[in-house]
N, C-alpha and C positions, 0 to 999 in steps of 0.2 A: 524477312521480317528483322526489323533493325534490333541491333542490342538492346536500345532502350524500352522498345516495346516488349521486348522478350522481358526484359526485368519488370516492367509493369504487371504483365499477365503473371508471372511466377509470384509476384508479390499480392496480389488480387485474390490468388488461389490459394496463399496460404493463410491469408486473413479471413478467407471464408471458410476456411476450416476451424479457425480458433476460436474459443469460446469467449465471450466478452468478459473482461477483467475492469477492475477499476483504474481510473486515472486520476490525473490532477484536477480534472472537473470535478468529480465524485469527492475527492479530498477537499476541494473547496467549497462543494457544496452542503458536505457535511461538518462544515467548519474545523476541519483539522488540520487546514492550512492556517488558523489562528494562531496556534501554538507551534506548529512544525514547519520546517521547509524540507526540502527534497536532501539539498547537500550539504548544509550548516546548521548548527544549534539556533534554534531561537529561544522560546521560553522553554519547550521541550527540545529533546534530541529531534536529530536531522532524521529524515527516513531513513537514510544511507546507514546511518550507524546503529538504527535500529534492526535493519537487515542484516549488517556485521554481527552484531549480539547473537541475533537468534540463528544464524547460518549454521547449518548441520543439525539443527535440534529438530527430532521426529516430529513433535507436536508443536512446533512455531507456530504454525497457522491458526490451529485452534486457540492456543494459549493466547496470541495477540488478538483474534478477532473476539475473545470474550474480554481483554482489557479494552477493546474499543468502545466496546459496549457497557461495560461495567465501569470503569475506570482502573486505577491503579496507582499505589504509593509505595514509594521508596525505593524503586527500582533504578531511577536515574537521580536521584536525590531527593532535596527536601520538598519540591515542588511536585503534587499529587497531580496527576492526571484525572479529571471530572470525568463521571459517568457521560455517555453521550445516548438518551435512550431514544432519541430519534434516528439514530441508524439501527435499520434492521439488521437480523442476525444473516441475511443473505449477502447485504452491503458490506457488513464487518467482515464478513468471508471475502469478498472480492476486494476490500481493502488491504486486509492483511495480507492476501496473495500478491497485492502489485506491490506493497512495503517490501516485501521480501524478495520480490524479484530485482528491487534495485540494486545496483551495483558502482 
């Protein structure tokens, strides 16, 4: 077996055992990317900055998921983050986990 084939098999095995998480496509579909970018500030903070802000906080995923659905104000300046009621609780948890994984 070639090295490339072995790497492909290992990657496939790892992905098969990994739960589905949010990604840029879900963020785009739920209009998150209208105000946020992954690596730079737009209207709101970058997802990378959000991940750094919440790094090491025990309840970060739950708090961030709640803010995704209900909105937030005053954390990142004068511009509030509006509520996004079209995002389900499960999607909010997936988005929060994905955002917090960005380095």
